[in-house]
PLY file of the C-alpha trace (Angstrom):
ply
format ascii 1.0
element vertex 72
property float x
property float y
property float z
element edge 71
property int vertex1
property int vertex2
end_header
59.21 90.38 77.86
59.37 94.15 78.31
61.33 96.12 75.76
64.73 96.94 77.30
66.04 100.50 77.37
68.93 101.56 75.18
71.17 101.61 78.26
70.22 97.99 79.02
70.95 96.92 75.46
74.31 98.67 75.52
75.30 97.16 78.89
74.35 93.67 77.70
76.35 94.14 74.51
79.39 95.52 76.31
79.22 92.79 78.99
79.66 90.29 76.20
82.52 92.18 74.56
80.64 92.85 71.32
80.92 95.95 69.20
77.81 97.47 67.67
78.88 96.12 64.28
79.37 92.58 65.64
75.98 92.59 67.30
74.28 93.97 64.21
75.77 91.21 62.07
74.89 88.43 64.53
71.32 89.68 65.05
70.84 90.74 61.44
69.75 94.24 62.49
71.02 97.51 61.03
74.00 98.92 62.90
72.46 102.40 62.92
69.32 101.06 64.56
71.34 99.67 67.48
73.22 102.97 67.79
69.94 104.92 67.82
68.45 102.64 70.50
71.51 102.95 72.71
71.48 106.75 72.39
67.78 106.87 73.17
66.87 108.33 69.78
64.54 105.45 68.89
62.76 102.61 70.63
63.04 99.18 69.00
59.95 97.28 68.00
59.33 94.08 69.89
60.17 91.55 67.12
63.45 93.33 66.38
64.61 93.70 69.94
63.67 90.07 70.56
66.18 89.02 67.87
68.87 91.16 69.47
68.20 89.90 73.01
68.15 86.28 71.84
71.48 86.84 70.13
72.93 88.39 73.29
71.61 85.52 75.41
73.63 83.08 73.27
76.87 84.98 73.90
79.04 84.32 76.94
79.48 87.14 79.39
82.98 88.39 80.00
84.43 87.57 83.42
84.60 90.45 85.89
88.32 90.97 86.53
87.78 93.64 89.17
89.18 96.54 87.11
85.94 98.56 87.46
86.15 98.87 91.23
87.32 102.05 92.89
90.59 101.88 94.83
90.25 101.70 98.60
0 1
1 2
2 3
3 4
4 5
5 6
6 7
7 8
8 9
9 10
10 11
11 12
12 13
13 14
14 15
15 16
16 17
17 18
18 19
19 20
20 21
21 22
22 23
23 24
24 25
25 26
26 27
27 28
28 29
29 30
30 31
31 32
32 33
33 34
34 35
35 36
36 37
37 38
38 39
39 40
40 41
41 42
42 43
43 44
44 45
45 46
46 47
47 48
48 49
49 50
50 51
51 52
52 53
53 54
54 55
55 56
56 57
57 58
58 59
59 60
60 61
61 62
62 63
63 64
64 65
65 66
66 67
67 68
68 69
69 70
70 71
């Protein structure tokens, strides 16, 4: 497994409707660490990001309700 970028972590978190705080509690990772990864300030170490990604994999994705599409 390649280490995901901060943007990928953020998208996965948002797709599941989780706040940074909720994800940090579920994955048992410092909230500030997740913020720093998402902003590109730091790169997570493999064991840590593995915990986060496993936690995200257990969460259901939110349904796409079509609100993000541009009007025609």
